[in-house]
N, C-alpha and C positions, 0 to 999 in steps of 0.2 A: 504494500499500500504506500509505503514511503516512496517507492519508486514512481508511482503514478503522480503523486503530488510534485515531485521534482520535474517530471515531464510537463505537467500543466504549468508550473511556474516558468519553465523555459519558453513556453509558448505564449506567455503574457505579452501583451502589446507593450512596446517600449514607450515610455513617456519622455518628455524633454529632459528631465534630470538624468535618465538613463543614457541619453544620447550625448550628453555633454562631453564625456571623454572621447567619444568618436568624433565629435566636431573638432576638438583640439587636434586630434590626429589628422583630420582632413585639412585643417588650416596649415598644419606643419608640412603636410605633403604638398599642398598647393604652393607654399613658400619655397620648398625645396625643388619642386618640379613645376614651374609655371607653365600654364597652357600656352601653346604657340599663339603669337599675335595673329589676329584675324587680318586678312588681306582686304584692302579697300575694294569696294564693289566694282570699280573699273579695272582692277588689276587683271582679272581674267578676261576682260573684254579686249577685242583687237583695237589697234590704234584708230583714232577718229579719221574720218575722210580727209579733213584738212591736213592733218599730220601726215597721212599717207601721201597725199598729193605733194606736200612740201618735200618729202623724202624722195619721191619719184623725180621731181624737178631737180633736186640736188644731184641725184645719181646721173640723170641724163645730161645735166650741165657739165659735170666733171668729165664725163666721157666725151662730150662735144668739144671741150677745151683741148683735150688730149688729141682727138682726131683732127682738129683744125691746125695742129702744129703750134698752137699758142700756149701749150701746157708749160707751166713754170714749176719751180720747186714747191710752191704752195698748192698747185694742182695735184702734184704727187702726194703731198700730205693729205689732201682731201680724199683722194682715191684710197689711200691707206686707211683713213678713218672709216670710210664706207665699208671697205672689205673687212676690217677688224671687227667693227660693230656687228655686221650681219653674220660673220662667221661664228662669233660668240653667241649671238642670238640663235643661230641654227643649232649649235651644240646644246644650248639650254633647252630649246624647244623640241629637239630631236627631228628637225625638218631640214632638208636640203644640205645636209652635212657634206656629202661628197661633192656637190656642186660648189659649195663655198670653200672646200679644201682646194679645188682647182683654182679658185679665185685668189686664195692665199699664195699659191705657187706663182700665178700670173703676176701678183703684186711684187713678189720677190724678183721675178724676171724684169719687171718694169723698173724697179729700183736699181738693179744691176746695169740695165741699159743706160739709165740716167747717169750713174757713176762713170760708166765707160765712155759715153758720148756727150753727156751734158744735155741730152734731149729726152723729153718725156714723150714716149710713143710706143705703139705696139707694132709687132710684125703681123703678117697676114693671119696666121692661126691665132695669135694673141688678140687681134682685133675681133675675130669671131667669138672667142672665148669671153672677151670683155663685154660684148653685146649681150651674150647669154647671161653673164654675171649681173648685168643691170636688170635683166628680166627676173633673175632669181632673187636679187635684193628687193625688187619691187614686190614680188610675191610674198617674201618673208614679211615685208612691212604690212601687207594686208592680212597676214595670218597669225603672226605671233601675238601673244597677249601683251598688254601694255606693260605689266611689271617686268616681263622678260626684255622687252625693247629698252626700257629704262635701265635695267641692270646691265645690259650689253653696251649701251651708250656710255654709262659711267665707267665700265671696265675698259672700253676702248680709249676713252679719254685718258685714263691712267697709263695705259700702255703707250699712247702717243707722247704723253709728257715725258715718260722715261726715254723713249727713242729720241725725242728732241734734245733732251739733256745729254744723252750719249753722243749725239752727232755734234752738238756744240762743243763738247769736251775734245772731240777729235779734230775739229776744224781749227786750223792755225789762224792766229790773230794777225 
């Protein structure tokens, strides 16, 4: 009989005083392991139409400057910025990684050509690949979530700052 009273006591509804020690534990656990911060509502949304259009114009304008023979060192930096940003966005989003890998190689070839000749330009196959790259970067701009685009832009800015600092250190005064 004693056994049944123990079972019935364990089945009692817990009241607030009984829960107090559990609440302390819950607060301690919350403090030790905070919940991940929620993402802003727009974070999972693709970039807005205006942003996508601005990016498409920037991609096309940079390519046009290179194709016209009017490309400068700044144009080269702009092309690098586009390629770095969208290659990182492709990695983060899991979209177009192979295509952007080709663009990274093309960017290295473009830099090598500029160092060798002082000219920013593509050869025949590079030109076709660059045009394809603009299409891929435009598609990524339409598809990747806003938070990925922002993270990729921030990352590429950091990489470009490092590259600029390195190139300034190597440039004789």
